[in-house]
C-alpha positions as CSV (number, residue, x, y, z in Angstrom):
1,M,-15.4,8.5,-100.7
2,N,-12.1,9.4,-99.1
3,D,-9.4,6.9,-100.0
4,H,-7.9,7.1,-96.5
5,K,-8.7,4.0,-94.5
6,R,-8.7,4.1,-90.7
7,L,-9.3,1.5,-88.1
8,V,-10.4,3.1,-84.8
9,V,-9.8,0.7,-82.0
10,L,-11.9,1.2,-78.8
11,L,-10.2,-0.9,-76.1
12,G,-10.8,-1.1,-72.4
13,P,-11.7,-3.3,-69.5
14,T,-15.0,-5.2,-69.0
15,G,-17.8,-3.0,-67.8
16,V,-16.2,0.3,-68.8
17,G,-18.8,1.3,-71.4
18,K,-17.4,0.4,-74.8
19,T,-20.7,-0.5,-76.4
20,D,-22.6,2.7,-75.7
21,L,-19.7,4.8,-77.0
22,S,-19.1,2.6,-80.0
23,I,-22.6,3.1,-81.2
24,R,-22.4,6.9,-80.9
25,L,-19.1,6.9,-82.8
26,S,-20.5,4.5,-85.4
27,E,-23.4,6.9,-86.1
28,Y,-21.1,9.9,-86.3
29,F,-18.4,8.5,-88.5
30,D,-20.7,6.1,-90.5
31,A,-18.4,3.3,-89.2
32,P,-19.4,-0.4,-88.9
33,I,-18.5,-2.1,-85.6
34,V,-16.2,-5.2,-85.6
35,S,-16.2,-7.0,-82.2
36,A,-12.9,-8.0,-80.7
37,D,-14.5,-9.6,-77.6
38,S,-13.5,-13.2,-77.7
39,R,-16.6,-14.4,-75.9
40,Q,-19.3,-12.4,-77.7
41,F,-18.6,-14.5,-80.8
42,F,-20.5,-17.4,-79.3
43,R,-24.3,-17.5,-79.9
44,E,-25.0,-19.8,-76.9
45,L,-23.6,-17.2,-74.5
46,K,-26.5,-14.8,-74.6
47,I,-26.3,-13.3,-71.1
48,G,-22.9,-13.8,-69.4
49,T,-20.9,-12.0,-72.1
50,A,-23.0,-8.8,-72.1
51,P,-23.4,-8.7,-75.9
52,P,-25.1,-5.7,-77.5
53,T,-28.9,-5.7,-77.1
54,E,-31.2,-6.1,-80.1
55,S,-31.8,-2.3,-80.1
56,E,-28.1,-1.7,-80.1
57,L,-27.5,-4.1,-82.9
58,V,-30.2,-2.3,-84.9
59,A,-28.6,1.1,-84.1
60,A,-25.3,0.2,-85.8
61,P,-24.0,-2.5,-88.0
62,H,-22.1,-5.1,-85.9
63,Y,-19.9,-8.0,-87.0
64,F,-18.5,-11.0,-85.0
65,I,-21.4,-11.0,-82.6
66,Q,-22.8,-14.4,-81.8
67,N,-21.7,-15.8,-85.1
68,R,-20.1,-19.0,-83.9
69,S,-20.9,-22.0,-81.7
70,I,-19.2,-23.0,-78.5
71,T,-18.7,-26.4,-80.1
72,E,-16.2,-24.8,-82.6
73,D,-12.5,-24.3,-81.9
74,Y,-11.6,-20.7,-82.5
75,N,-8.5,-18.7,-81.5
76,A,-6.9,-15.3,-82.0
77,G,-5.0,-16.4,-85.1
78,A,-8.1,-17.6,-86.9
79,Y,-10.0,-14.5,-85.8
80,G,-7.2,-12.2,-87.0
81,E,-7.4,-13.7,-90.5
82,D,-11.2,-13.6,-90.6
83,A,-11.4,-10.1,-89.2
84,L,-8.8,-8.7,-91.7
85,R,-10.7,-10.3,-94.6
86,L,-13.9,-8.7,-93.4
87,I,-12.3,-5.3,-92.7
88,G,-10.9,-5.3,-96.3
89,E,-14.4,-5.7,-97.6
90,L,-15.9,-3.1,-95.3
91,F,-13.2,-0.5,-96.4
92,K,-14.7,-0.7,-99.9
93,N,-17.7,1.3,-98.6
94,H,-16.4,3.0,-95.4
95,S,-13.5,5.2,-94.6
96,N,-13.7,4.4,-90.9
97,I,-14.2,1.1,-89.1
98,L,-14.5,0.5,-85.4
99,L,-12.7,-2.4,-83.7
100,V,-14.3,-2.7,-80.2
101,G,-13.4,-5.1,-77.4
102,G,-11.5,-6.0,-74.3
103,S,-9.6,-9.1,-75.6
104,G,-6.1,-7.7,-76.0
105,M,-4.7,-10.7,-77.9
106,Y,-7.6,-10.5,-80.5
107,I,-7.0,-6.8,-81.0
108,D,-3.3,-7.5,-81.5
109,A,-4.1,-10.2,-84.0
110,V,-5.8,-7.6,-86.2
111,C,-3.5,-4.6,-85.7
112,E,-0.2,-6.4,-85.6
113,G,-0.5,-10.1,-86.4
114,F,1.3,-13.1,-84.9
115,D,3.7,-14.0,-87.7
116,R,6.5,-15.0,-85.3
117,L,4.5,-17.3,-83.0
118,P,5.5,-21.0,-83.5
119,K,3.0,-23.5,-84.7
120,V,1.3,-25.9,-82.3
121,D,3.6,-28.6,-80.9
122,K,1.1,-31.4,-80.3
123,K,3.5,-33.4,-78.1
124,I,4.3,-30.5,-75.8
125,R,0.6,-29.3,-75.7
126,G,-0.5,-32.9,-74.9
127,S,2.0,-33.0,-72.0
128,L,0.9,-29.6,-70.6
129,S,-2.8,-30.6,-71.0
130,E,-2.1,-33.9,-69.1
131,R,-0.4,-31.9,-66.3
132,Y,-3.4,-29.6,-66.1
133,K,-5.7,-32.6,-65.9
134,N,-3.7,-34.2,-63.1
135,E,-2.4,-31.3,-61.2
136,G,-4.7,-28.4,-61.9
137,L,-3.8,-24.9,-63.2
138,E,-1.7,-23.6,-60.4
139,P,1.5,-25.5,-61.2
140,L,1.2,-24.3,-64.9
141,L,0.7,-20.7,-63.7
142,E,3.8,-21.0,-61.5
143,Q,5.8,-22.2,-64.5
144,L,4.5,-19.4,-66.7
145,K,5.4,-16.9,-64.0
146,E,9.0,-18.2,-64.1
147,L,9.3,-18.3,-67.9
148,D,7.3,-15.2,-68.8
149,P,6.5,-12.9,-65.8
150,D,5.1,-10.2,-68.1
151,Y,2.5,-12.3,-69.6
152,Y,1.7,-14.0,-66.3
153,E,0.6,-10.6,-65.0
154,T,-2.0,-10.2,-67.8
155,V,-3.2,-13.7,-68.7
156,D,-6.7,-14.7,-67.9
157,R,-6.1,-17.1,-65.1
158,N,-9.5,-18.7,-65.5
159,N,-8.6,-19.8,-69.1
160,P,-6.4,-22.9,-69.1
161,A,-6.2,-22.8,-72.9
162,R,-4.4,-19.5,-72.9
163,V,-2.0,-20.5,-70.1
164,I,-1.2,-23.7,-71.9
165,R,-0.6,-21.9,-75.2
166,A,1.7,-19.4,-73.7
167,L,3.7,-22.1,-71.9
168,E,3.9,-24.1,-75.1
169,V,5.3,-21.1,-77.0
170,C,7.9,-20.5,-74.3
171,L,9.0,-24.1,-74.4
172,V,9.0,-24.4,-78.2
173,A,10.6,-21.1,-79.0
174,G,12.9,-20.9,-76.0
175,V,11.9,-17.2,-75.5
176,S,9.0,-15.6,-73.7
177,Y,5.5,-15.4,-75.3
178,S,5.3,-11.7,-74.5
179,G,8.7,-11.2,-76.2
180,L,7.5,-12.8,-79.4
181,R,4.3,-10.9,-79.3
182,S,6.1,-7.6,-79.1
183,G,8.2,-8.3,-82.2
184,K,8.0,-6.6,-85.5
185,S,4.4,-6.5,-86.7
186,R,3.1,-7.3,-90.2
187,G,2.3,-4.2,-92.2
188,R,-1.3,-3.1,-92.6
189,D,-2.7,-1.0,-95.5
190,F,-4.8,1.1,-93.2
191,E,-4.2,3.5,-90.3
192,V,-4.8,2.3,-86.8
193,V,-5.9,4.8,-84.1
194,K,-6.3,3.4,-80.6
195,I,-8.7,4.9,-78.1
196,G,-8.2,3.6,-74.5
197,L,-11.2,3.8,-72.2
198,D,-11.0,3.9,-68.4
199,R,-12.8,5.1,-65.3
200,P,-11.8,5.7,-61.7
201,R,-11.3,2.3,-60.1
202,E,-14.1,2.5,-57.6
203,E,-16.5,3.6,-60.3
204,L,-15.5,0.8,-62.7
205,Y,-15.7,-1.8,-59.9
206,E,-19.2,-0.6,-58.9
207,R,-20.3,-0.9,-62.6
208,I,-18.9,-4.4,-62.7
209,N,-20.7,-5.4,-59.5
210,Q,-24.0,-4.0,-60.8
211,R,-23.6,-5.7,-64.1
212,A,-23.1,-9.1,-62.4
213,D,-26.4,-8.5,-60.5
214,A,-28.2,-7.5,-63.6
215,M,-27.0,-10.7,-65.4
216,M,-28.3,-12.8,-62.6
217,E,-31.6,-11.1,-62.7
218,A,-31.7,-11.6,-66.5
219,G,-31.3,-15.4,-66.0
220,L,-27.6,-16.2,-66.1
221,L,-28.1,-19.1,-63.7
222,G,-30.6,-20.7,-66.1
223,E,-28.2,-20.2,-69.0
224,A,-25.4,-21.8,-67.0
225,R,-27.6,-24.8,-66.3
226,E,-28.3,-25.3,-70.0
227,L,-24.6,-25.0,-70.8
228,Y,-23.4,-27.2,-68.0
229,P,-22.9,-30.2,-70.3
230,F,-20.4,-28.2,-72.4
231,R,-18.5,-26.8,-69.4
232,E,-15.1,-28.2,-70.7
233,K,-15.3,-26.2,-73.9
234,T,-12.8,-23.3,-74.0
235,A,-15.5,-20.7,-74.5
236,L,-17.0,-21.6,-71.1
237,K,-13.8,-21.2,-69.2
238,T,-15.1,-17.7,-68.6
239,V,-15.9,-15.6,-65.6
240,G,-19.6,-15.8,-64.9
241,Y,-20.0,-19.4,-66.1
242,S,-17.1,-21.1,-64.3
243,E,-18.3,-19.9,-60.9
244,L,-21.9,-20.9,-61.5
245,F,-20.8,-24.4,-62.6
246,D,-19.0,-24.6,-59.3
247,Y,-22.3,-23.7,-57.6
248,L,-24.1,-26.4,-59.5
249,D,-21.4,-28.8,-58.4
250,G,-22.1,-27.8,-54.8
251,K,-18.8,-26.1,-54.1
252,Y,-20.5,-22.7,-53.2
253,T,-23.8,-21.3,-52.2
254,L,-25.4,-19.2,-54.9
255,Q,-24.5,-15.9,-53.1
256,E,-20.9,-17.1,-52.7
257,A,-20.8,-17.8,-56.4
258,V,-22.1,-14.4,-57.3
259,D,-19.6,-12.7,-55.0
260,I,-16.8,-14.7,-56.6
261,I,-18.1,-13.7,-60.1
262,K,-17.8,-10.0,-59.0
263,R,-14.3,-10.5,-57.6
264,N,-13.0,-12.4,-60.6
265,S,-14.5,-9.8,-63.0
266,R,-12.7,-7.0,-61.1
267,R,-9.5,-9.0,-61.2
268,Y,-9.9,-9.6,-64.9
269,A,-10.5,-5.9,-65.5
270,K,-7.3,-5.1,-63.7
271,R,-5.4,-7.6,-65.9
272,Q,-6.9,-6.1,-69.0
273,M,-5.7,-2.6,-68.0
274,T,-2.2,-4.0,-67.3
275,W,-2.2,-5.3,-70.9
276,F,-3.6,-2.2,-72.5
277,R,-1.6,0.4,-70.5
278,R,1.6,-1.1,-72.0
279,D,0.5,0.1,-75.5
280,E,2.0,3.6,-75.8
281,S,0.1,4.2,-79.0
282,A,-3.3,4.5,-77.2
283,A,-4.8,7.8,-76.2
284,W,-6.9,7.5,-73.0
285,F,-10.3,9.0,-72.3
286,S,-13.4,8.5,-70.1
287,P,-16.1,6.8,-72.2
288,D,-18.4,9.6,-71.1
289,N,-16.4,12.2,-72.9
290,F,-17.9,11.6,-76.4
291,N,-17.2,15.1,-77.6
292,E,-13.5,15.0,-76.6
293,I,-13.1,11.6,-78.3
294,R,-14.9,12.8,-81.4
295,E,-12.7,15.9,-81.7
296,Y,-9.5,13.8,-81.1
297,L,-10.5,11.5,-84.0
298,N,-11.4,14.5,-86.2
299,E,-8.0,16.0,-85.5
300,H,-6.2,12.7,-86.3
301,N,-8.0,12.0,-89.5
């Protein structure tokens, strides 16, 4: 086997078509797939995170798919350590590995690491959590916008844990979260090649809308009902579940909740693209252009 080790990162927004392309590339390059989707880790989230289907899981070896429970605390730092350990093992038998997902922070954890981020300050985190409990997320988002406008533009605003962590870092370190993240990365003993995936906005948004309808037809509401007792868990502060919990609380009609799922999914995709477009090392393609992507990777091998 070639001693050259290469991690091919497929990154892009929700609904763009990462899964289909990753399976084709996996078959061509004999490359196992490591998920970097921070919600597909959780086995209880069977519908709302659009994990690979059983036939897709059979078509290519996948890792970090529904391997944890929503009752466990899991973050990008822990994932980075676990993923790097696994990747090291996989490289013993494979020259290429695919890292596939839309969670920019989790991709960064593998490719660059977070060596410079300060450790959790329980006092400050407790204070921020109390503010969130008493005042809601908006005041915290306003403070984040003031302290770190760059990260404010990309953060998942349905995820209090990420907002609180970013604020905590700003307050502890005295500098912006995004500034620390863009610092010098830890060295890796493998090459990283990033493939960015995008579609025209209207096409992407239509795919997102159709996927939301398909999830509802597949039983997402029933899944949300089952998970309602766990709604305060970080894993469930997620588009698709949050809105249906609000429906179950009587805040919206079901149609209103579905419309808001679509809107919030489109907004999330836009924030994902803001994050990814700042990475100048990524080469961008339509996920439909398999031959182009394959040739690009062959040329950069």
